[in-house]
Structure formats: structure tokens, C-alpha cells
C-alpha positions in Angstrom: 11.3 -31.4 4.0 9.7 -29.9 1.0 7.4 -26.9 1.3 4.8 -26.2 -1.4 4.1 -22.5 -2.0 1.0 -21.5 -4.0 1.6 -18.1 -5.5 4.7 -16.3 -7.0 3.9 -12.9 -5.7 6.1 -10.9 -3.4 5.2 -13.0 -0.3 5.5 -16.4 -2.0 8.9 -15.6 -3.6 10.3 -14.1 -0.5 9.2 -17.2 1.5 11.0 -19.4 -1.1 14.2 -17.4 -0.7 14.0 -17.4 3.1 13.5 -21.2 3.2 16.4 -21.8 0.8 18.6 -19.7 3.0 17.8 -22.0 5.9 18.4 -25.1 3.9 14.7 -26.0 3.3 13.6 -27.1 -0.1 10.5 -25.4 -1.6 8.5 -25.5 -4.8 6.7 -22.4 -6.0 3.6 -22.9 -8.1 2.0 -19.9 -9.9 -1.2 -19.8 -11.8 -0.1 -17.1 -14.4 1.6 -18.6 -17.4 4.3 -16.0 -17.1 5.3 -13.8 -14.2 5.1 -10.3 -15.8 6.0 -6.9 -14.4 2.4 -5.8 -13.7 1.1 -3.1 -11.4 2.6 0.2 -10.7 4.3 1.6 -7.5 4.5 0.4 -4.0 6.5 1.3 -0.9 8.5 -1.1 1.2 9.2 -0.1 4.7 12.6 -0.4 6.6 11.7 -3.5 8.6 10.9 -5.4 5.4 13.9 -4.0 3.6 16.0 -5.4 6.4 14.8 -8.8 5.5 15.6 -8.4 1.8 19.0 -7.1 2.8 19.6 -10.3 4.7 18.9 -12.1 1.5 21.6 -10.1 -0.2 19.2 -8.1 -2.4 20.0 -4.5 -1.4 22.2 -3.7 -4.4 19.5 -5.0 -6.7 16.9 -2.9 -5.0 19.1 0.2 -5.6 19.3 -0.6 -9.3 15.5 -0.7 -9.9 14.0 1.3 -6.9 14.4 4.5 -5.0 15.4 5.2 -1.4 12.6 7.4 -0.1 13.9 10.5 1.9 10.8 12.4 3.0 7.0 12.0 3.2 4.6 14.9 3.2 0.9 14.9 4.2 -1.1 17.6 2.5 -4.7 18.7 2.4 -6.5 18.3 -0.9 -5.6 21.9 -1.8 -2.0 21.4 -1.0 -1.6 22.8 2.5 1.0 20.9 4.5 -0.3 19.0 7.5 2.8 17.0 8.4 6.2 16.0 7.0 8.8 13.5 8.2 12.0 11.9 7.1 11.8 8.2 6.1 14.1 5.2 6.1 17.8 5.8 6.9 17.1 9.6 6.9 14.8 9.0 9.9 17.3 7.0 11.9 16.4 3.5 10.6 19.3 1.1 9.9 17.7 0.3 6.5 16.0 2.5 3.8 12.5 2.7 2.7 12.1 1.9 -1.0 9.6 3.3 -3.5 9.6 0.8 -6.3 7.6 -0.6 -9.2 5.7 -3.6 -7.9 6.4 -5.7 -11.0 10.1 -4.9 -10.8 10.3 -6.0 -7.2 8.5 -9.2 -8.1 10.9 -9.8 -11.0 13.9 -9.1 -8.8 12.7 -11.8 -6.3 11.8 -14.2 -9.1 15.3 -13.8 -10.7 16.9 -14.5 -7.3 14.8 -17.7 -6.8 15.8 -19.0 -10.2 19.5 -18.2 -9.7 19.7 -19.8 -6.3 17.2 -22.7 -6.6 17.2 -23.5 -10.3 14.8 -22.9 -13.2 12.4 -25.6 -12.0 11.9 -23.9 -8.6 8.9 -21.9 -10.0 6.3 -23.7 -12.1 3.8 -21.5 -13.9 0.4 -22.0 -15.5 -0.9 -24.1 -12.6 -3.9 -23.0 -10.5 -4.4 -24.5 -7.0 -7.7 -26.4 -7.1 -7.6 -28.1 -3.7 -5.6 -30.2 -1.3 -5.8 -33.3 1.0 -3.9 -33.7 4.2 -2.7 -36.8 6.1 -0.4 -37.5 9.0 2.7 -37.3 6.8 2.0 -34.3 4.5 -0.2 -32.5 2.0 -1.2 -33.5 -1.5 -2.0 -30.4 -3.5 -3.9 -30.6 -6.7 -3.3 -28.1 -9.5 -5.1 -27.6 -12.8 -3.9 -26.1 -16.0 -4.7 -22.4 -15.7 -5.2 -21.9 -19.4 -7.7 -24.6 -20.3 -8.3 -26.5 -17.1 -8.1 -29.9 -18.8 -4.8 -31.2 -17.5 -3.7 -31.4 -13.8 -0.8 -32.2 -11.5 -0.7 -33.3 -7.9 2.4 -32.3 -5.8 3.4 -33.6 -2.5 5.0 -31.7 0.4 5.2 -31.6 4.2 3.6 -28.1 4.2 1.5 -26.0 1.9 1.7 -22.2 2.1 -1.1 -20.5 0.3 0.3 -17.2 -0.8 -2.3 -16.8 -3.6 -3.7 -13.4 -2.8 -7.0 -11.9 -1.7 -9.0 -14.6 -3.6 -7.0 -17.4 -2.1 -8.1 -20.9 -2.8 -6.8 -22.1 0.6 -8.6 -19.4 2.4 -11.9 -20.2 0.6 -11.5 -23.9 1.4 -11.3 -23.2 5.1 -13.9 -20.4 5.1 -16.3 -21.2 2.2 -19.0 -18.8 3.4 -16.7 -15.8 3.8 -17.9 -14.2 0.5 -16.3 -11.5 -1.5 -13.7 -9.0 -0.2 -14.9 -6.0 1.9 -15.3 -2.8 0.0 -15.9 0.7 1.3 -16.9 2.2 -2.0 -13.5 3.6 -2.9 -12.0 3.1 -6.4 -8.3 3.5 -7.0 -6.7 4.6 -10.2 -3.0 4.2 -10.7 -0.5 5.3 -13.3 3.1 6.3 -13.9 5.0 8.5 -16.4 8.5 9.6 -17.1 8.5 13.1 -15.6 10.9 15.9 -14.7 12.4 15.4 -11.2 10.0 16.8 -8.6 11.5 18.4 -5.5 14.7 16.4 -4.6 13.6 13.3 -6.5 13.2 11.3 -3.3 10.1 12.7 -1.8 6.6 11.4 -1.7 3.3 13.3 -1.0 -0.1 12.2 0.1 -2.9 14.8 -0.4 -6.5 14.5 0.9 -8.2 11.9 3.1 -9.8 8.5 2.5 -12.8 10.0 0.8 -10.6 11.6 -1.9 -6.9 11.1 -2.0 -3.9 11.7 -4.3 -0.6 9.9 -3.7 2.6 10.9 -5.6 6.1 9.4 -5.4 9.0 8.5 -7.8 9.7 4.8 -8.2 13.0 4.8 -10.1 16.4 6.6 -9.9 16.6 9.8 -11.9 18.3 9.9 -15.2 19.0 13.1 -17.3 16.7 15.1 -15.0 13.7 12.7 -15.4 12.4 9.8 -13.5 9.4 7.5 -13.4 6.7 9.2 -11.3 3.9 7.1 -9.8 0.5 8.5 -8.9 -2.6 7.1 -7.3 -6.1 8.7 -7.1 -8.6 7.2 -4.6 -12.2 8.4 -4.7 -15.2 7.2 -2.8 -17.6 6.4 -5.7 -20.4 4.3 -4.2 -22.3 3.3 -1.2 -20.7 0.0 -0.4 -23.7 -1.2 1.5 -25.8 -1.4 -1.7 -23.1 -1.6 -4.4 -20.8 -4.6 -5.0 -17.1 -3.9 -5.6 -16.0 -3.9 -9.2 -13.9 -6.9 -10.3 -10.3 -6.8 -9.0 -7.6 -7.2 -11.6 -4.0 -6.1 -11.9 -4.7 -5.3 -15.6 -8.0 -3.6 -15.7 -7.6 -0.4 -17.7 -9.5 2.9 -17.2 -10.0 5.7 -19.8 -8.4 9.1 -19.1 -11.9 10.7 -19.3 -13.0 8.7 -16.3 -10.0 9.7 -14.1 -9.0 13.2 -15.0 -12.0 15.1 -13.6 -11.1 13.6 -10.2 -7.4 14.1 -10.4 -7.9 17.8 -11.2 -9.5 18.2 -7.7 -6.0 18.0 -6.1 -3.2 20.5 -5.9 0.4 19.7 -4.9 2.9 22.5 -4.9 5.3 22.3 -7.8 3.5 19.4 -9.5 1.2 19.7 -12.5 -1.1 16.8 -11.5 -3.3 17.1 -14.6 -0.3 16.9 -17.0 1.2 14.0 -15.1 -2.1 12.0 -15.4 -2.4 12.9 -19.1 1.2 11.7 -19.7 0.6 8.3 -18.3 0.3 5.7 -21.1 -1.8 3.3 -19.0 -4.2 3.9 -16.2 -5.1 0.9 -14.0 -8.3 0.7 -11.9 -8.8 -1.3 -8.7 -11.3 -1.4 -5.9 -9.9 -0.6 -2.5 -10.7 -3.8 -0.8 -9.7 -5.9 2.2 -11.0 -8.8 4.3 -11.9 -9.1 7.9 -9.2 -10.6 10.1 -9.5 -14.4 10.5 -9.6 -16.4 13.7 -7.1 -18.9 12.3 -4.7 -19.0 9.3 -3.4 -22.5 9.9 -5.3 -25.8 9.5 -3.1 -28.8 10.0 -0.2 -28.6 7.5 -1.7 -25.7 5.5 -1.3 -22.0 6.3 -1.9 -18.6 4.7 0.6 -15.9 3.9 0.5 -12.3 2.7 -2.8 -11.1 1.1 -4.2 -14.6 1.4 -4.0 -14.2 5.2 -4.5 -10.4 5.8 -5.4 -8.3 2.7 -5.4 -4.7 3.8 -6.1 -1.3 2.5 -3.0 0.2 0.8 -2.6 2.7 3.6 0.7 3.2 5.5 2.8 1.3 3.0 2.3 -2.0 4.7 0.9 -4.5 2.2 4.1 -5.9 0.7 6.1 -5.2 3.9 3.8 -7.4 6.0 4.0 -10.3 3.4 7.8 -10.1 3.6 7.7 -10.2 7.4 5.3 -13.2 7.2 7.9 -15.0 5.1 10.7 -14.4 7.5 8.8 -15.5 10.5 7.4 -18.7 8.8 10.9 -19.7 7.5 12.4 -19.2 11.0 9.8 -21.3 12.6 10.1 -24.1 10.1 13.8 -24.1 10.5 13.8 -24.5 14.3 10.6 -26.4 15.1 10.6 -30.2 15.8 7.5 -30.7 13.7 6.0 -28.7 10.8 2.7 -28.3 12.6 4.4 -26.7 15.6 6.1 -24.2 13.2 2.8 -23.2 11.6 1.2 -22.8 15.0 4.0 -20.5 16.2 4.0 -18.5 13.0 0.3 -17.8 13.3 0.6 -17.0 17.0 3.2 -14.3 16.2 1.9 -12.8 13.0 -1.9 -13.0 13.1 -2.6 -10.5 15.9 -0.1 -8.0 14.5 -1.5 -8.0 11.0 -5.1 -8.0 12.2 -4.5 -4.8 14.1 -3.0 -3.2 10.9 -6.0 -4.3 8.9 -8.4 -2.7 11.4 -6.3 0.5 11.7 -5.9 0.9 7.9 -9.7 0.9 7.6 -9.9 4.2 9.5 -7.1 5.8 7.5 -3.9 4.6 9.2 -1.3 7.4 9.6 -3.0 9.3 6.8 -5.9 9.9 9.1 -4.1 13.0 10.2 -5.2 14.6 6.9 -8.8 13.5 7.5 -8.8 15.1 10.9 -7.5 18.4 9.7 -9.9 18.5 6.7 -12.8 17.6 9.0 -12.0 20.4 11.4 -11.2 23.0 8.8 -12.4 22.0 5.3 -11.9 25.4 3.8 -8.2 25.5 4.8 -6.3 27.2 7.6 -3.8 29.9 8.3 -1.8 28.0 11.0 -2.0 24.3 11.3 -1.1 24.3 15.0 -4.3 26.2 15.6 -6.3 23.3 14.1 -4.4 20.3 15.4 -1.4 20.5 17.7 2.0 18.9 16.8 1.4 16.4 19.6 -2.0 15.4 18.3 -0.7 15.0 14.8 2.4 13.1 16.0 0.2 10.7 18.0 -1.7 9.7 14.9 1.3 9.3 12.6 3.9 7.9 15.0 1.3 5.8 16.8 0.7 3.9 13.6 4.4 3.4 13.0 4.8 1.9 16.4 1.8 -0.3 16.0 3.0 -1.6 12.6 6.5 -2.2 13.9 8.6 0.3 11.9 9.0 3.3 14.3 12.5 4.8 14.5 11.4 7.1 17.3 12.2 10.0 15.0 10.2 13.2 15.6 8.5 14.7 12.6 8.1 18.2 11.5 4.7 19.7 12.2 4.6 21.3 8.8 
């Protein structure tokens, strides 16, 4: 059996490694002519790190990423709403990692090439369409640079791991339209910075209407480390304004971002100076898509952002793609027929990810900040007088349980 995988992102590459581990041949096809270390920071949760550990990648993760110790939720002005330990510090068997997205992708790519050979990933080919029959799938790819040349590849299954603008998804749902947008624009950057706090802590300040995220994404060296930041601001009425184009490489000028970044205060961190020190600032719309009734049509299925693009809330985007890959590889390894495997994969993963998509739209665990700022926008003297520990815990821990990574570890009310 040969599995075709369209897309060499985190989900597609993990799927290739999972299939290889189970003795199933796969071919990864990527539209970019070169897989580059693009993007900035992401978080990968313990249940997904468990899967990467099974692939023998934990030591490599430690070389390029950081084991997150603590997460703090703050108001926009820096008052603490909630704090909790993360990963192994919270009782999980595996760590949570804060890591540069591009470095994680490169780590996975290197592992695929080492284990499966240099021809396992073909670049510069864009999925154009596919035709199915009783025996398999013929997938048609065009040259991503000039569109003039093409190739047709044959496999028993086609996995479309080609992102939020997935060709496979569009072929099955041609009238779906563009991604959903709530009017929020995200700016991301990173800079080498003096170690903040213990060098293993992340902070989220403010709610969905205006939010700052801070966390280091590389081990400290000589008292400095790569510090990632994100600013989310609701900029438009999404009912009348279309989302800006989504690109991993769209740049934003400092003058556009800094006035918004200066709205936030985080104790011990000079937010303005950090943003000024960032060499590149990337701009993205915060977008997702409505959950689908089906991912699988015959021998073709969706994975990762092609299946369930979600708001970057609760650190679940990459994690859920990795869990998709594990589930799909398991089902393909044990099913009597590929179509049975795809059916069972969808049956397990679609409902779980659909719930995360819907919950992220209302803020996910970070909704605890929204609630406090809604009740006391000018600040508070005692957080327990605003929202009890039990109420705050139900928001944060309830999300962790729903998303499948709860360690039943109580948090600190702040």
C-alpha cells in the first residue's frame, strides 16, 4: 500500500513518519519549492509530544525547543487571573513544548528524509485534483512555479494535509467560500531577549478583543533566549469586511503594530522594547472554518488544518494535527480495507476536533480573562471577589478535559 500525502506541514510530515513506523509506504508532495523555517512560535501539548516521543524525536525537540513550566493568564494591565503548571510539571508523563514552528517542521522533515530517503518528499508540486476508482486514487499535481508541467501519482489513499485552503476540501465542498473571520488581526514576532522570569514561563494578557501572548521558544544561552510574542486585536467588523490575505510571510511595519502592543503590561517585561527589537513582524488574520459533516470521500480524506482549521487558542492547532496523524496511521495499519480505515479515523477524530473549533471561537481556556475583564474592566483588588477559584478552574480545566490533555492538576487561583 502506498499513501499519498499532499502537504509537508507538521501534520503531513508526522503522518509520513507514523506510517513508516507501521511499515506503510507513503509519498509526501509539497507545493513550496523548498521547505523553509517560516512562522514564529507555537506550543505543542503533552498528548501530542507523547506521539512525537514514540517516534524517537524527544531529544531533537529538546535541542531546538523549550519545555514549558508555567502558564499565567493576566488582564491587559497585568493583573493575574490564573496560573498553572504545564507539562511534566503539572503531572503529565510528557512535556509541553514552546518551539519555533519552522524548526519543528524542519525537525520532522529531517526525520522523514533520514528514515524514508531523499525522494520521500517531493517539492514544487501543487495538488490540482484527483480521480478515484475501485483500486485507488490518481492525484494530479502541477508545477507550483509556472504551472506548465504536471505529474500524476498513484496511491491507495490520498491524505490532503494541505492547510486551510485545502484543494481536497474545496473539491468536496466547492461552495464553502473563504475562511471564517471574526475581525481579529494577529501580529507575531520574536527577538533574542534577556531571560524573563525562569526562562520557561508563558503569559497571556487580555481577552479575544485585544490579547498579548509571550513565551520563549528556545533554550537560554548566556542569559538570553528567543522570546516569541503575539498581539491580537479586533480591527474590523467581520460581517462587512473580508479577511486580509493569509500568508506565512506577509510582513507588517512596526508603526502599524507598536501602538497596539503598548496597550499591554506584563510585570517584568518591556513589551514595547521587545516588539521594537524584533527584526520581522508577521501579520495574519485569525481565521478558521466551520466543522464539516464529513472529511472522507472514498479513498481521500483530510488532516490537520485542511480538516479542522481553528483559532490559535489553547495551543491546539499543531497538537490536533499530530493526533490526527497517529489515529489515521493506526487505522490504516489494522484495517482490512483502506476505506474502512478512513471511516474509522473520521469517526474518532471529527467530533473531537469540531468541539475544539467551536470552543476556541469563544476564547477557549483564555475566556477566563474575558470574564474577569467583563466583570471588572477597571481592575480589581481581590480576584476571588470577581470570579471564584472554582469558576475560573471550570473554564480552564474544562477546556483541557475537552481537548484531551488534562492531567487533573489543580491550578493556582492567582
